C-alpha positions in Angstrom: -19.3 -41.2 15.0 -18.7 -38.6 17.7 -15.0 -39.0 17.3 -15.2 -38.2 13.6 -17.3 -35.1 14.3 -14.8 -33.8 16.8 -12.0 -34.4 14.3 -13.7 -32.4 11.6 -14.2 -29.5 14.0 -10.5 -29.4 14.9 -9.5 -29.6 11.2 -12.0 -26.8 10.3 -10.5 -24.6 13.1 -7.0 -25.3 11.9 -7.8 -24.4 8.3 -9.5 -21.2 9.3 -6.5 -20.0 11.4 -3.8 -21.3 9.0 -2.2 -18.6 6.9 0.3 -19.3 4.2 3.1 -16.9 3.7 2.0 -16.3 0.1 -1.4 -15.0 1.3 0.1 -12.2 3.5 -0.8 -8.8 2.1 2.3 -6.7 1.3 0.8 -3.4 -0.1 -2.5 -1.5 -0.3 -3.3 1.4 -2.6 -6.4 3.4 -3.6 -6.6 4.8 -7.1 -7.0 8.6 -7.6 -10.8 8.6 -7.3 -11.0 6.0 -4.6 -13.4 3.9 -6.6 -10.8 1.1 -6.9 -8.5 -0.4 -4.3 -5.6 -2.7 -5.1 -3.7 -5.1 -2.8 -0.6 -7.1 -3.5 0.6 -10.1 -1.6 3.7 -12.2 -1.0 2.5 -14.7 -3.6 2.8 -12.2 -6.4 -1.0 -11.7 -6.8 -2.8 -8.5 -7.2 -6.5 -8.2 -6.1 -8.5 -5.2 -7.3 -11.6 -4.1 -5.4 -14.3 -1.9 -6.8 -16.6 0.3 -4.8 -20.2 -0.7 -5.4 -22.6 2.2 -5.7 -26.1 1.6 -4.3 -28.9 3.0 -6.5 -31.4 5.1 -4.7 -34.5 3.5 -6.3 -33.8 0.0 -5.0 -36.3 -1.6 -2.7 -36.0 -0.6 0.9 -35.5 -4.1 2.1 -32.5 -4.5 -0.3 -31.0 -1.3 0.9 -31.2 -2.5 4.5 -29.6 -5.8 3.6 -26.7 -4.0 1.9 -26.4 -1.7 4.8 -26.2 1.5 2.8 -28.7 4.3 2.5 -26.7 6.8 0.5 -24.5 6.9 -2.5 -21.6 5.1 -0.9 -21.2 1.3 -1.1 -19.0 -1.7 -0.2 -15.8 -2.7 -1.9 -16.1 -6.0 -3.7 -13.6 -8.1 -5.6 -13.3 -6.6 -9.1 -10.4 -8.6 -10.6 -7.6 -10.9 -9.4 -4.5 -11.6 -11.4 -0.9 -13.0 -11.0 1.4 -10.1 -11.4 4.8 -11.7 -10.7 6.2 -15.2 -10.6 9.3 -16.4 -8.6 12.5 -15.9 -10.7 16.2 -16.7 -10.4 19.2 -14.4 -10.9 21.7 -16.8 -12.5 24.5 -14.3 -12.4 24.3 -13.9 -8.6 22.7 -17.3 -7.9 19.9 -15.6 -6.0 16.2 -16.3 -5.9 13.9 -13.4 -6.8 10.7 -13.5 -4.7 7.3 -12.9 -6.3 6.2 -10.7 -3.5 4.6 -7.4 -4.5 6.5 -4.6 -2.9 4.5 -1.6 -4.1 1.5 -0.8 -6.3 0.9 2.7 -7.8 -2.1 3.7 -9.9 -1.7 6.0 -12.9 -4.1 9.0 -13.3 -7.1 7.8 -15.4 -7.1 9.0 -19.0 -9.9 7.0 -20.5 -12.3 4.2 -19.5 -9.4 1.9 -18.7 -7.3 1.9 -15.5 -3.5 1.5 -15.4 -1.4 0.4 -12.4 2.3 -0.3 -11.8 3.3 -3.2 -9.6 6.8 -4.2 -8.6 8.7 -7.0 -6.9 12.3 -6.8 -5.9 13.6 -6.5 -9.5 10.8 -6.1 -12.2 8.2 -3.4 -12.6 5.1 -4.1 -14.7 2.4 -1.8 -16.1 -1.0 -3.4 -16.2 -4.2 -2.3 -18.0 -7.5 -3.0 -16.3 -10.5 -2.6 -18.6 -14.1 -3.8 -19.0 -15.8 -5.5 -21.9 -19.5 -5.9 -22.2 -19.8 -6.5 -26.0 -18.3 -9.1 -28.3 -18.1 -9.1 -32.1 -20.2 -11.6 -34.0 -20.7 -12.4 -37.7 -17.1 -12.9 -38.9 -16.8 -13.9 -42.5 -13.7 -16.1 -42.1 -14.4 -17.5 -38.6 -17.2 -19.6 -37.2 -19.0 -19.0 -33.8 -16.3 -20.9 -31.9 -13.5 -18.9 -33.5 -12.2 -21.5 -35.9 -11.1 -20.5 -39.3 -13.6 -21.4 -42.1 -12.8 -23.1 -45.3 -12.8 -20.2 -47.8 -14.6 -22.3 -50.4 -17.6 -22.5 -48.1 -17.9 -18.7 -47.9 -20.6 -17.7 -50.4 -21.6 -14.3 -49.1 -20.1 -11.4 -47.1 -21.7 -10.0 -43.9 -20.9 -7.0 -41.7 -19.7 -8.1 -38.2 -21.8 -6.6 -35.4 -21.2 -6.1 -31.6 -23.6 -8.0 -29.4 -24.1 -7.3 -25.7 -22.6 -9.9 -23.4 -21.9 -10.4 -19.7 -19.5 -7.9 -18.2 -15.9 -9.1 -18.3 -12.9 -7.5 -16.6 -9.7 -7.9 -18.6 -6.2 -7.4 -17.1 -3.3 -7.3 -19.5 0.4 -6.5 -19.1 1.3 -3.5 -21.3 4.9 -2.9 -20.3 7.6 -4.8 -18.4 10.4 -2.6 -17.0 13.3 -4.9 -16.1 17.1 -4.9 -15.6 17.0 -1.4 -14.0 18.1 -2.3 -10.5 20.9 -4.3 -9.0 19.4 -4.1 -5.5 15.9 -4.7 -4.2 13.3 -2.2 -5.3 11.6 -0.6 -2.3 9.6 2.3 -3.8 7.9 3.5 -7.0 6.2 6.8 -7.5 4.3 8.2 -10.5 5.2 11.8 -11.5 2.6 14.5 -11.7 3.4 14.9 -15.5 1.7 11.5 -16.0 4.5 10.4 -18.3 7.4 9.3 -16.0 7.9 7.5 -12.7 10.8 6.8 -10.4 11.9 3.5 -8.8 14.3 3.3 -5.9 16.4 0.5 -4.5 18.9 0.5 -1.6 21.5 2.6 -3.4 20.0 4.1 -6.5 16.9 5.9 -7.9 16.0 5.6 -11.5 13.5 7.5 -13.6 11.5 5.8 -16.3 9.3 6.9 -19.1 6.1 4.9 -19.2 6.5 4.2 -22.9 10.1 3.1 -22.8 11.1 -0.2 -21.2 14.6 -0.8 -22.3 16.3 2.1 -20.5 16.0 4.3 -17.5 17.9 7.4 -16.3 19.8 7.1 -13.0 19.0 10.3 -11.0 20.5 9.3 -7.6 23.4 7.0 -6.9 24.8 6.8 -3.3 26.9 3.7 -3.9 30.5 4.4 -2.6 33.5 3.2 -4.6 34.4 1.0 -1.7 31.3 -0.8 -0.3 33.0 -1.0 3.1 32.5 2.8 3.3 28.7 2.4 3.0 27.0 4.2 5.9 23.4 4.4 4.8 20.8 3.1 2.3 17.7 4.6 0.6 14.5 3.4 2.3 11.8 5.3 0.4 11.2 7.9 -2.3 8.3 9.9 -3.7 7.6 12.6 -6.3 6.1 15.9 -5.3 2.3 15.8 -6.0 2.4 19.0 -8.1 6.0 19.9 -9.2 7.3 17.3 -11.6 10.9 18.3 -11.0 10.9 17.7 -7.2 11.2 14.4 -5.4 12.3 13.3 -1.9 14.1 10.2 -0.6 14.7 9.0 2.9 17.6 7.1 4.4 18.4 4.6 7.1 20.0 7.4 9.1 16.7 9.2 9.5 17.5 12.0 7.0 15.3 13.3 4.1 16.8 14.8 0.9 14.7 17.0 -1.4 16.1 17.0 -4.9 15.4 19.3 -7.8 16.0 17.8 -11.3 16.3 21.2 -12.8 19.6 21.7 -11.0 21.3 18.6 -12.3 20.6 15.5 -14.2 22.3 13.4 -11.5 20.8 14.5 -8.2 23.6 13.3 -5.9 23.7 16.8 -4.4 20.4 17.5 -2.7 18.5 20.8 -2.7 17.5 20.5 1.0 18.5 18.2 3.8 16.0 17.5 6.6 17.5 16.1 9.7 16.7 16.1 13.4 19.7 16.8 15.7 20.4 13.8 17.9 20.6 14.2 21.6 24.0 12.7 22.6 22.7 11.9 26.1 20.0 9.5 24.8 22.2 7.7 22.2 22.2 3.9 22.5 23.0 0.8 20.5 19.5 1.0 19.0 19.5 4.7 18.1 20.4 4.4 14.5 18.1 1.4 14.0 15.0 3.1 15.4 15.7 6.4 13.6 15.7 4.7 10.1 12.8 6.1 8.1 10.6 3.4 6.8 8.1 5.6 4.8 7.8 9.1 3.5 4.7 10.8 2.0 4.1 14.3 0.6 0.9 16.0 1.9 -1.8 16.5 -0.7 -1.0 20.2 -0.9 2.7 19.5 -1.3 3.8 21.7 1.7 4.6 19.0 4.2 6.3 15.6 4.5 5.1 12.8 6.7 7.7 10.2 7.8 7.6 7.1 9.9 10.5 5.6 11.9 10.2 2.7 14.3 8.8 4.7 17.3 7.5 7.9 15.9 5.6 9.6 13.1 6.9 13.1 12.1 5.6 16.0 10.0 8.2 18.2 8.3 7.7 21.6 6.7 9.5 22.0 3.3 10.5 25.5 4.4 12.2 24.4 7.6 15.1 21.9 7.4 16.3 22.0 11.0 13.8 19.5 12.4 10.2 18.3 12.2 7.4 20.7 13.1 5.3 17.8 14.6 6.4 14.6 16.3 3.9 11.9 17.4 4.8 9.0 19.7 3.3 5.9 18.1 4.3 3.3 20.7 6.8 5.0 23.1 6.1 2.2 25.6 8.3 -0.1 23.5 11.5 1.9 24.3 12.1 -0.5 27.3 11.5 -3.5 25.0 14.0 -2.7 22.3 16.5 -5.4 23.3 13.9 -8.2 22.9 12.5 -6.6 19.8 16.0 -6.7 18.3 16.4 -10.3 19.2 13.1 -11.3 17.4 13.8 -8.9 14.4 10.7 -6.9 15.0 12.8 -3.7 15.4 13.4 -3.9 11.6 9.7 -3.9 10.7 8.8 -1.2 8.2 5.6 0.7 9.1 3.8 2.8 6.5 2.1 6.2 7.2 -0.7 8.0 5.3 -2.5 11.4 5.3 -6.2 11.9 5.2 -7.7 13.8 2.2 -7.4 17.2 4.0 -4.0 16.6 5.5 -5.5 17.2 9.0 -5.1 13.6 10.3 -2.3 11.1 9.9 -2.4 7.4 10.4 0.2 4.7 10.9 0.4 1.1 12.2 1.5 -0.7 15.3 1.5 -4.1 16.9 -1.3 -6.3 18.4 -3.5 -5.5 15.3 -3.5 -1.8 16.5 -3.2 1.3 14.3 -3.0 4.9 15.4 -4.6 8.2 14.2 -3.4 11.6 15.2 -5.3 14.9 14.8 -2.8 17.5 13.8 -4.8 20.4 15.2 -5.2 19.1 18.7 -2.2 16.7 18.7 -4.3 14.0 20.2 -3.9 10.4 19.2 -6.3 7.5 19.2 -5.5 3.7 19.1 -7.9 1.5 17.2 -7.9 -2.3 16.5 -8.4 -4.3 13.3 -8.9 -7.9 14.3 -11.2 -10.5 12.8 -12.3 -12.1 16.1 -13.7 -8.9 17.6 -14.8 -6.9 14.6 -18.1 -7.5 12.8 -19.4 -5.8 9.7 -21.1 -2.4 10.6 -19.6 -2.6 14.1 -18.5 0.7 15.7 -14.8 0.8 16.4 -13.8 1.2 20.0 -10.6 2.9 21.1 -8.0 0.8 22.8 -5.5 1.8 25.5 -2.1 0.5 26.4 -1.5 0.2 30.1 1.9 1.5 31.1 1.3 2.3 34.8 -1.0 4.0 37.2 -4.6 3.1 37.5 -5.6 0.3 35.2 -8.9 0.6 33.4 -11.1 -2.2 32.2 -10.1 -3.3 28.7 -6.6 -1.9 28.9 -3.9 -4.0 27.2 -0.6 -4.5 29.1 2.7 -4.0 27.2 3.8 -7.5 28.1 0.7 -9.0 26.6 1.1 -7.4 23.1 1.2 -9.8 20.2 4.1 -8.8 18.0 3.2 -11.2 15.3 0.0 -9.2 14.6 1.4 -6.1 13.0 -0.3 -3.4 10.9 2.4 -2.5 8.3 0.4 -1.5 5.2 -2.6 0.9 4.9 -4.2 3.4 2.6 -6.6 6.4 2.9 -9.3 7.2 0.4 -8.2 10.4 -1.5 -11.5 12.2 -0.9 -13.4 10.5 1.9 -12.9 9.2 5.4 -12.5 5.6 4.2 -9.4 3.6 5.2 -8.0 0.2 4.2 -5.9 -1.7 6.7 -4.0 -4.9 5.9 -3.4 -7.4 8.7 -1.7 -10.6 7.6 -4.1 -12.0 5.0 -7.1 -9.8 6.0 -8.1 -6.6 4.5 -10.3 -4.3 6.7 -12.1 -1.3 5.3 -13.3 1.3 7.8 -15.7 4.1 7.0 -17.2 7.0 8.8 -20.8 6.5 9.7 -23.2 8.9 8.0 -25.6 9.1 10.9 -25.0 11.7 13.6 -25.4 9.4 16.6 -22.3 7.4 16.0 -18.9 7.7 17.7 -16.6 6.0 15.3 -16.3 4.5 11.8 -18.2 1.5 10.4 -16.3 -1.6 9.6 -16.7 -3.9 6.7 -14.0 -6.6 6.1 -12.8 -8.8 3.3 -10.5 -11.8 3.8 -8.1 -12.6 1.0 
């Protein structure tokens, strides 16, 4: 009997720690109000979370149980749906993964919400809406929806809407396919609310949200001879206010700002942002670590935030010669680049985000760590998102990487970092200090505490 009990314990532990590849979160995105949060995973699923608002007149005991005393609330699962399925390209004999690469919300126009999701090849527009009433009293259908025999209909009645349990419906409204030869790595909704761009390794296309059978190619860097290819597109985004401007980054560490008023095909950029390379520090890994993995416009549209392997940089649109701010994310890994190249970690693509006021930036690192930098002081802080040490409502403690000198209690040595636990995807609430961090199959939501005696953000976590 004791042997069976021990066996069940081992199996339970195994199931708890076992993570399938399909469950790994691959993108995180707040909508424009921050009330909804969407995640996509490698299994092609999209999970939408909704922020619950706690009503002030609820009993005190219930408020304490929820853990909220104000108008803010937790994020709970709102809807889950299968966005993409695995496919096969018969012309190239290649499998197309169902993994969700990006999710982007459209500005809300009515009670329904719309979002774009994409895998490597196909972009889909989804409508998320609520229904709390259903029609009753059909003349030609019975209560179960079956068609009646017309001969049995002796009188006519007016159908009515009856209240019913709240239902969340998710329906595909558009499917944008056959627009990309290479893998889609970015989508961005234009400020005009009518168009969006999608980027792959060599091309950027612009789509109209109402037209699915054609797109306009606005950037094409594919050379006539592929042997002459020297760089690829890594990310792209529309300007938040000017619908004619967009930026794209490359694997060479450059940024190109393009103006669609100048030319329909924006092969010639308006501005080129590039940091001069120090010839004395060049190595085999220089080009790899300088590749830009993410680019984001600031909310005011004046700055660009980029992330390469070792640093996060802020660029001023009025100054092309170099970044105005550079933040070392994990400079202690410079001595580990050889081993990181061998285990392919050097090719990891970290994202970066702004806070709502553009005063703080955030990006990910290894060992379940993520970093925040205050732009005014230039100081950075390292925080940890890990299920085993984080409990709901717990205050986050800062972490420190030991690189030499006097070692403090709790310091983490560089050699003990776990490179399988990486924070690649994250999002920041558009108006408040609420952040969402994806770590493998876990979604952590951190929020500033409202009381004055706290020293860090609260944590509530959901496991997907």
